Kinemage of the C-alpha trace (Angstrom):
@kinemage 1
@onewidth
@group {chain A} dominant
@subgroup {mainchain}
@vectorlist {calphas} color= white
{ca met a 1} P 1.793 -18.407 12.212
{ca met a 2} L 0.680 -16.668 9.037
{ca lys a 3} L 2.612 -17.251 5.857
{ca thr a 4} L 2.315 -16.017 2.318
{ca lys a 5} L 1.718 -18.532 -0.444
{ca leu a 6} L 4.798 -19.485 -2.462
{ca tyr a 7} L 4.838 -19.934 -6.214
{ca lys a 8} L 7.521 -20.973 -8.679
{ca arg a 9} L 9.005 -18.387 -11.019
{ca lys a 10} L 7.888 -18.711 -14.639
{ca lys a 11} L 10.122 -18.237 -17.660
{ca leu a 12} L 9.333 -14.948 -19.374
{ca gly a 13} L 12.053 -14.714 -22.010
{ca lys a 14} L 13.695 -11.330 -22.426
{ca trp a 15} L 11.426 -9.624 -19.911
{ca ala a 16} L 12.358 -12.182 -17.300
{ca leu a 17} L 16.002 -11.259 -17.721
{ca leu a 18} L 15.210 -7.575 -17.392
{ca leu a 19} L 13.185 -8.184 -14.247
{ca ala a 20} L 15.359 -10.849 -12.672
{ca leu a 21} L 15.736 -8.875 -9.461
{ca leu a 22} L 12.038 -8.153 -9.007
{ca pro a 23} L 9.983 -10.158 -6.538
{ca leu a 24} L 7.028 -11.689 -8.368
{ca leu a 25} L 4.092 -10.298 -6.472
{ca ser a 26} L 0.374 -10.307 -6.928
{ca ala a 27} L -1.124 -7.692 -4.663
{ca cys a 28} L -4.590 -7.143 -3.314
{ca gly a 29} L -6.533 -3.979 -3.077
{ca leu a 30} L -6.581 -0.781 -1.161
{ca gly a 31} L -9.186 1.943 -1.300
{ca gly a 32} L -7.926 4.737 -3.525
{ca ser a 33} L -7.889 8.494 -3.153
{ca pro a 34} L -5.514 11.123 -4.582
{ca ala a 35} L -2.544 12.039 -2.374
{ca lys a 36} L -2.072 15.602 -1.116
{ca asn a 37} L 0.931 17.561 0.130
{ca ala a 38} L 2.956 16.006 2.948
{ca ala a 39} L 6.100 17.148 4.669
{ca glu a 40} L 8.380 14.539 6.182
{ca ser a 41} L 11.001 12.253 4.708
{ca ile a 42} L 11.933 8.795 5.936
{ca asp a 43} L 15.375 7.627 6.942
{ca pro a 44} L 17.072 5.385 4.351
{ca pro a 45} L 16.448 1.778 5.424
{ca pro a 46} L 18.981 -1.045 5.039
{ca thr a 47} L 19.563 -3.302 2.028
{ca ala a 48} L 17.098 -6.174 1.392
{ca ala a 49} L 17.743 -9.719 0.182
{ca glu a 50} L 17.289 -10.536 -3.492
{ca gln a 51} L 14.709 -13.335 -3.789
{ca ser a 52} L 11.322 -13.869 -5.383
{ca met a 53} L 7.811 -14.633 -4.225
{ca leu a 54} L 4.409 -14.507 -5.798
{ca gln a 55} L 1.440 -13.572 -3.597
{ca lys a 56} L -2.037 -14.224 -4.939
{ca ala a 57} L -4.384 -11.277 -4.896
{ca glu a 58} L -7.780 -12.481 -5.941
{ca ala a 59} L -10.595 -12.861 -3.431
{ca ala a 60} L -10.763 -16.565 -4.167
{ca ser a 61} L -7.292 -17.010 -2.733
{ca ala a 62} L -7.812 -14.720 0.264
{ca pro a 63} L -7.411 -16.217 3.728
{ca gly a 64} L -10.881 -17.434 4.656
{ca asp a 65} L -14.239 -15.718 4.537
{ca pro a 66} L -13.842 -12.057 3.471
{ca ser a 67} L -15.799 -11.023 6.570
{ca asp a 68} L -12.977 -12.544 8.678
{ca val a 69} L -10.206 -10.555 6.959
{ca val a 70} L -8.904 -7.096 7.843
{ca thr a 71} L -6.073 -5.212 6.168
{ca val a 72} L -3.793 -3.500 8.659
{ca tyr a 73} L -0.647 -1.437 8.211
{ca leu a 74} L 2.305 -2.841 10.129
{ca leu a 75} L 5.890 -1.652 10.498
{ca asp a 76} L 8.391 -3.777 8.576
{ca ser a 77} L 12.055 -4.385 9.350
{ca his a 78} L 13.099 -1.612 6.936
{ca gly a 79} L 11.052 1.063 8.719
{ca tyr a 80} L 8.203 1.134 6.200
{ca leu a 81} L 4.511 0.724 6.828
{ca ala a 82} L 3.098 -2.055 4.667
{ca pro a 83} L -0.441 -3.427 4.382
{ca met a 84} L -1.075 -7.007 5.440
{ca ser a 85} L -4.438 -8.734 5.053
{ca leu a 86} L -4.908 -10.835 8.177
{ca arg a 87} L -7.529 -13.363 9.094
{ca thr a 88} L -9.302 -12.457 12.340
{ca gly a 89} L -11.427 -15.573 12.804
{ca gly a 90} L -10.869 -17.205 16.170
{ca ser a 91} L -8.333 -14.643 17.358
{ca gln a 92} L -10.555 -11.657 18.092
{ca asp a 93} L -13.809 -10.936 19.896
{ca ser a 94} L -16.504 -12.012 17.441
{ca ala a 95} L -18.680 -9.085 18.529
{ca ala a 96} L -16.002 -6.515 17.659
{ca thr a 97} L -16.408 -4.472 14.502
{ca ser a 98} L -13.867 -4.719 11.693
{ca ala a 99} L -12.447 -1.347 12.764
{ca glu a 100} L -12.020 -2.545 16.351
{ca gln a 101} L -10.392 -5.758 15.154
{ca ala a 102} L -8.008 -3.794 12.942
{ca ile a 103} L -6.973 -1.539 15.836
{ca ala a 104} L -6.407 -4.642 17.982
{ca trp a 105} L -4.017 -6.060 15.341
{ca met a 106} L -2.202 -2.709 15.254
{ca thr a 107} L -1.638 -2.777 19.021
{ca ala a 108} L 1.414 -4.515 20.498
{ca asn a 109} L 0.179 -7.709 22.153
{ca lys a 110} L 2.308 -10.704 23.133
{ca gln a 111} L -0.566 -13.084 22.362
{ca leu a 112} L -0.833 -11.814 18.772
{ca thr a 113} L 2.862 -11.279 18.023
{ca asp a 114} L 3.406 -14.826 16.759
{ca gln a 115} L 0.496 -14.431 14.338
{ca leu a 116} L 1.985 -11.397 12.610
{ca pro a 117} L 4.187 -11.900 9.539
{ca pro a 118} L 7.843 -12.465 10.497
{ca gly a 119} L 9.717 -9.173 10.767
{ca phe a 120} L 6.567 -7.047 11.156
{ca thr a 121} L 5.497 -5.216 14.307
{ca ala a 122} L 2.415 -3.358 15.498
{ca val a 123} L 2.669 0.446 15.640
{ca leu a 124} L 0.471 1.164 18.661
{ca pro a 125} L 1.998 0.672 22.121
{ca glu a 126} L 0.913 -2.213 24.326
{ca gly a 127} L -2.080 -1.340 26.440
{ca thr a 128} L -3.573 1.136 23.950
{ca ala a 129} L -7.328 1.167 24.573
{ca thr a 130} L -10.303 2.922 23.001
{ca asn a 131} L -13.431 4.399 24.540
{ca ser a 132} L -15.346 4.114 21.277
{ca val a 133} L -14.997 3.346 17.579
{ca lys a 134} L -17.917 4.659 15.549
{ca gln a 135} L -18.682 4.895 11.850
{ca ile a 136} L -21.104 7.483 10.461
{ca lys a 137} L -21.424 7.338 6.679
{ca asp a 138} L -17.882 7.612 5.214
{ca thr a 139} L -16.173 8.630 8.474
{ca ile a 140} L -14.775 6.545 11.334
{ca ser a 141} L -14.222 8.292 14.667
{ca val a 142} L -11.852 6.685 17.168
{ca asp a 143} L -11.725 7.963 20.742
{ca phe a 144} L -8.704 6.639 22.652
{ca ala a 145} L -8.872 6.165 26.412
{ca ala a 146} L -5.457 7.766 27.031
{ca pro a 147} L -2.800 9.697 25.092
{ca phe a 148} L -0.288 7.658 23.108
{ca ser a 149} L 2.710 6.850 25.257
{ca gln a 150} L 6.152 5.333 24.719
{ca ile a 151} L 6.209 6.384 21.065
{ca pro a 152} L 9.482 8.054 19.937
{ca ala a 153} L 8.969 11.400 18.244
{ca lys a 154} L 10.256 10.081 14.897
{ca gln a 155} L 7.642 7.286 14.971
{ca glu a 156} L 4.588 9.410 15.772
{ca arg a 157} L 3.840 10.196 12.154
{ca lys a 158} L 3.933 6.465 11.379
{ca val a 159} L 1.210 5.896 13.988
{ca ile a 160} L -1.134 8.412 12.346
{ca glu a 161} L -0.345 7.098 8.864
{ca ala a 162} L -1.048 3.521 9.947
{ca leu a 163} L -4.346 4.444 11.600
{ca val a 164} L -5.586 6.472 8.625
{ca trp a 165} L -4.573 3.970 5.953
{ca thr a 166} L -5.835 0.977 7.927
{ca leu a 167} L -9.234 2.461 8.701
{ca thr a 168} L -9.736 3.729 5.142
{ca glu a 169} L -9.267 0.140 3.956
{ca leu a 170} L -12.730 -0.579 5.368
{ca pro a 171} L -15.570 -0.494 2.800
{ca gly a 172} L -17.068 2.956 2.334
{ca val a 173} L -14.628 4.713 4.682
{ca asp a 174} L -12.758 7.755 3.348
{ca lys a 175} L -12.241 9.881 6.466
{ca val a 176} L -10.878 9.357 9.979
{ca lys a 177} L -11.290 11.404 13.153
{ca leu a 178} L -9.014 10.786 16.141
{ca ser a 179} L -9.559 11.935 19.710
{ca val a 180} L -8.444 11.210 23.276
{ca gly a 181} L -10.986 11.333 26.064
{ca gly a 182} L -13.450 13.035 23.748
{ca lys a 183} L -11.035 15.803 22.720
{ca pro a 184} L -9.683 15.862 19.120
{ca ile a 185} L -5.963 15.166 18.727
{ca arg a 186} L -4.504 18.462 17.505
{ca ala a 187} L -0.833 17.517 17.691
{ca met a 188} L 1.296 14.533 18.676
{ca pro a 189} L 2.870 14.853 22.142
{ca ala a 190} L 6.568 14.228 21.380
{ca ser a 191} L 7.072 15.570 17.840
{ca his a 192} L 4.278 18.169 17.974
{ca leu a 193} L 3.221 16.957 14.523
{ca pro a 194} L -0.032 18.769 13.641
{ca val a 195} L -3.033 16.463 13.209
{ca asp a 196} L -6.043 17.592 11.185
{ca thr a 197} L -9.518 17.175 12.652
{ca val a 198} L -10.499 15.120 9.606
{ca leu a 199} L -7.807 12.885 8.097
{ca thr a 200} L -7.736 11.202 4.684
{ca arg a 201} L -5.183 9.285 2.641
{ca gly a 202} L -3.997 12.705 1.490
{ca phe a 203} L -1.937 12.600 4.711
{ca gly a 204} L 0.394 10.287 2.804
{ca ile a 205} L 2.352 7.217 3.865
{ca asn a 206} L 6.069 6.422 4.002
{ca ile a 207} L 6.818 9.969 2.882
{ca glu a 208} L 9.925 10.579 0.818
{ca ser a 209} L 11.309 13.696 -0.827
{ca arg a 210} L 14.334 14.646 -2.891
{ca ala a 211} L 16.545 17.624 -2.205
{ca asp a 212} L 15.526 19.317 -5.475
{ca val a 213} L 11.828 19.483 -4.532
{ca glu a 214} L 10.532 22.679 -2.917
{ca leu a 215} L 7.990 21.543 -0.315
{ca ser a 216} L 5.811 24.640 -0.635
{ca arg a 217} L 5.331 23.877 -4.350
{ca ser a 218} L 5.151 20.113 -4.113
{ca met a 219} L 2.472 17.459 -4.491
{ca gly a 220} L 2.404 13.885 -3.294
{ca val a 221} L 1.925 10.799 -5.457
{ca thr a 222} L 1.570 7.362 -3.891
{ca leu a 223} L 3.483 4.588 -5.658
{ca tyr a 224} L 3.608 0.838 -5.082
{ca phe a 225} L 7.040 -0.773 -5.032
{ca ser a 226} L 8.135 -4.152 -3.695
{ca ala a 227} L 10.215 -5.143 -0.695
{ca gln a 228} L 11.382 -8.373 0.871
{ca thr a 229} L 11.721 -9.807 4.335
{ca lys a 230} L 14.995 -11.336 5.506
{ca gly a 231} L 13.435 -14.701 4.717
{ca gly a 232} L 12.871 -13.720 1.080
{ca glu a 233} L 9.118 -13.129 1.285
{ca gly a 234} L 7.906 -10.375 -1.036
{ca tyr a 235} L 5.260 -7.739 -0.434
{ca phe a 236} L 4.109 -4.389 -1.800
{ca val a 237} L 4.915 -1.127 -0.010
{ca pro a 238} L 3.072 2.149 -0.741
{ca val a 239} L 5.312 5.232 -0.786
{ca thr a 240} L 4.105 8.819 -1.036
{ca arg a 241} L 6.736 10.698 -3.002
{ca leu a 242} L 6.842 14.477 -2.982
{ca ile a 243} L 7.437 15.874 -6.477
{ca asn a 244} L 7.132 19.250 -8.149
{ca arg a 245} L 3.475 20.134 -8.623
{ca gln a 246} L 1.998 18.984 -11.933
{ca ala a 247} L -1.356 19.340 -13.683
{ca asp a 248} L -1.976 15.605 -14.181
{ca pro a 249} L -1.489 13.623 -10.918
{ca ala a 250} L -2.159 10.244 -12.570
{ca lys a 251} L 0.442 10.749 -15.283
{ca ala a 252} L 2.893 12.125 -12.724
{ca ala a 253} L 2.374 9.052 -10.529
{ca leu a 254} L 2.949 6.656 -13.424
{ca glu a 255} L 6.086 8.531 -14.506
{ca gln a 256} L 7.451 8.198 -10.973
{ca leu a 257} L 6.530 4.504 -10.885
{ca ile a 258} L 8.539 3.991 -14.089
{ca ala a 259} L 11.433 5.991 -12.621
{ca gly a 260} L 11.531 3.493 -9.752
{ca pro a 261} L 12.473 3.703 -6.067
{ca leu a 262} L 15.016 6.172 -4.755
{ca pro a 263} L 18.540 4.664 -4.867
{ca ser a 264} L 18.990 4.927 -1.090
{ca thr a 265} L 16.136 2.532 -0.307
{ca pro a 266} L 15.816 -1.281 -0.336
{ca leu a 267} L 12.626 -1.071 -2.384
{ca lys a 268} L 12.598 -2.762 -5.790
{ca ala a 269} L 11.273 -1.415 -9.086
{ca val a 270} L 8.220 -3.108 -10.565
{ca leu a 271} L 8.401 -1.475 -14.008
{ca thr a 272} L 11.325 -1.338 -16.428
{ca ser a 273} L 12.826 2.049 -17.230
{ca asp a 274} L 12.325 1.582 -21.001
{ca leu a 275} L 8.566 2.062 -20.628
{ca ser a 276} L 6.991 5.297 -21.813
{ca ile a 277} L 3.440 6.630 -21.648
{ca glu a 278} L 1.646 7.028 -24.978
{ca lys a 279} L -1.772 7.889 -23.548
{ca leu a 280} L -3.401 8.206 -20.139
{ca thr a 281} L -6.988 9.307 -19.760
{ca lys a 282} L -9.748 8.876 -17.208
{ca leu a 283} L -13.126 7.944 -18.669
{ca ala a 284} L -15.967 7.748 -16.146
{ca asp a 285} L -14.811 5.076 -13.656
{ca thr a 286} L -11.866 3.750 -15.708
{ca val a 287} L -8.268 4.863 -16.210
{ca asp a 288} L -7.223 4.081 -19.790
{ca val a 289} L -3.445 3.816 -20.172
{ca ser a 290} L -1.336 2.906 -23.219
{ca leu a 291} L 2.332 2.088 -22.693
{ca lys a 292} L 5.203 1.653 -25.119
{ca ser a 293} L 8.152 -0.682 -24.622
{ca glu a 294} L 10.992 -1.492 -27.001
{ca glu a 295} L 11.769 -4.655 -25.045
{ca trp a 296} L 8.318 -6.240 -24.992
{ca ala a 297} L 7.616 -8.850 -27.659
{ca pro a 298} L 4.011 -9.217 -28.894
{ca lys a 299} L 2.069 -12.113 -27.346
{ca ser a 300} L 4.661 -12.553 -24.591
{ca pro a 301} L 3.392 -12.342 -20.996
{ca val a 302} L 4.043 -9.242 -18.933
{ca pro a 303} L 5.141 -9.604 -15.293
{ca ser a 304} L 2.128 -9.843 -12.994
{ca glu a 305} L 3.724 -7.584 -10.370
{ca met a 306} L 4.062 -4.860 -13.012
{ca met a 307} L 0.345 -4.977 -13.796
{ca asp a 308} L -0.575 -5.037 -10.112
{ca ala a 309} L 1.600 -2.006 -9.407
{ca leu a 310} L 0.014 -0.143 -12.318
{ca val a 311} L -3.509 -0.841 -11.094
{ca leu a 312} L -2.732 -0.004 -7.463
{ca thr a 313} L -0.877 3.207 -8.296
{ca leu a 314} L -3.374 4.550 -10.857
{ca thr a 315} L -6.468 3.782 -8.784
{ca glu a 316} L -4.784 5.447 -5.799
{ca ala a 317} L -3.972 8.540 -7.855
{ca thr a 318} L -7.396 8.956 -9.457
{ca gly a 319} L -9.947 7.294 -7.181
{ca ala a 320} L -11.199 5.328 -10.207
{ca pro a 321} L -11.951 1.675 -9.372
{ca gln a 322} L -10.495 0.094 -12.515
{ca val a 323} L -7.747 0.371 -15.142
{ca leu a 324} L -7.521 -0.632 -18.819
{ca val a 325} L -3.958 -1.292 -20.020
{ca ala a 326} L -2.479 -1.613 -23.512
{ca met a 327} L 1.152 -2.258 -24.490
{ca asn a 328} L 2.479 -1.103 -27.876
{ca gly a 329} L -1.135 -0.783 -29.006
{ca asp a 330} L -2.012 -4.339 -27.928
{ca asp a 331} L -4.809 -4.522 -25.354
{ca ala a 332} L -4.995 -8.342 -25.347
{ca leu a 333} L -2.329 -8.710 -22.685
{ca val a 334} L -1.696 -11.772 -20.534
{ca asp a 335} L 0.496 -11.625 -17.454
{ca ser a 336} L 2.858 -14.172 -15.933
{ca asp a 337} L 0.010 -15.391 -13.735
{ca asn a 338} L -2.224 -16.067 -16.776
{ca asn a 339} L -4.519 -13.139 -15.981
{ca thr a 340} L -5.956 -11.400 -19.053
{ca tyr a 341} L -6.123 -7.634 -19.541
{ca asp a 342} L -8.394 -7.297 -22.568
{ca his a 343} L -10.955 -5.624 -20.281
{ca pro a 344} L -10.779 -3.068 -17.444
{ca val a 345} L -9.174 -4.582 -14.335
{ca thr a 346} L -10.736 -3.705 -11.000
{ca arg a 347} L -8.580 -2.768 -8.044
{ca pro a 348} L -8.297 -6.018 -6.058
{ca thr a 349} L -9.739 -6.630 -2.630
{ca tyr a 350} L -6.675 -7.562 -0.614
{ca val a 351} L -3.024 -6.608 -0.452
{ca asn a 352} L -0.281 -8.963 0.667
{ca ala a 353} L -2.879 -11.571 1.590
{ca leu a 354} L -1.733 -14.102 4.144
{ca ser a 355} L -3.070 -17.498 5.149
{ca arg a 356} L -2.611 -19.105 8.522
């Protein structure tokens, strides 16, 4: 059985009181690319338990040799897709590529069920098989042996989202092509959801939209909030939110991250609503962001899950690999996990890393 590492909560003074309901998370990385328009909303999932957990994100704490780890998107008990970094050593064919191993973890299999995180399920039906999985430059092409079966219409979009986001986790992969028996998938069989010949993360994930947003004039921004299992284990969930089109996607994404999750969801905010953006610019390969907070005291640590969410969201929005953060003009920040932020922070390697 795979379990996340548990850590004790640290005392953070006034900020700790403000963030008492946030799970303390330290996430690991996902490949970033700006989100594009998307067009479906998700059903409001049920309420989650209020507990805390810290998950280490650095490669040094990842489960085993990095070559034995794949990040796959699994369906959680709330109906969201969430990334989980799983160790493949000893459980998969050693000759299989990382892409083939990832697809195997995404396929319902009684032998692998007990090795998935509690409350998470694979999105592909049992018996799903591929004719070939090939990578050419930045594109992975997957040819399935038979059409997807036994997938309810409302879940078909989740299958495509999970495939695209899982395969684009692989180093150097930005595009995905899906086919069945050598013929490109043009639409899903039950929902008739159109499927582009070439898919990217612009397809979105866990799509949500408000009633006041006109879809034809919308844009998607992918945000990282936190959720919890029934057992109190915390993890990050990416959500692509449709908002009115804006000129600066990175600033728009950060504003939405500060605004927090929609009230109808069990997701938890990772930033406090008192934060405001003083400056946000992209310089070469770095996003430079300055925040202002009336509640933050100089020299006090900032919550680690807040910094992780910032880095994940901004690198996703811009494609830049790293972020430099300042608070109230102070760029010598230290988080609750004793990580320093006086230099650009690179998007981490793993997300929701698990150890067996």
